[in-house]
Steps between C-alpha positions, in 0.01 A plus 500: 500500500600858441475768772231763457613849396419612854730233644773613264456858629520374857828320422645805326408722794648248745829500310508880495441519873725215616733398217508210257563228758288431807239767441191288566568458872521869592213580264279236658563661840412845363182372341407278795466183292689173492810481284365178346201695372726749321698213354180330379383822333832572332542142378150498352372227732238741635343804339547848641236739373555874468221630721586379850634624831845344447568725205364799692744423784780461245420838348507659846836337577647626171374852568650486850835392358487772234437765767794375707729503196388852406565623853850353490571655159384838635730468800794418276423796273479730802827376646689541172355847444646612835848376415 
């Protein structure tokens, strides 16, 4: 079986957040689901549909990470402007 497009997005987001290796464990903790469930979705053994609370939690986690990265970039810009 082939993973759903939504499962492929979940895997891509997991790799962006946690790297190419070992991303499903930390992501499962963030999303409050079992790692085996993520693995079943991304292997195509189970379907992950687009409109569900898991993807909403993933979106929130990505937005949180983006805000943290932006804040760090702003701090770096400020510190180099003072130099």
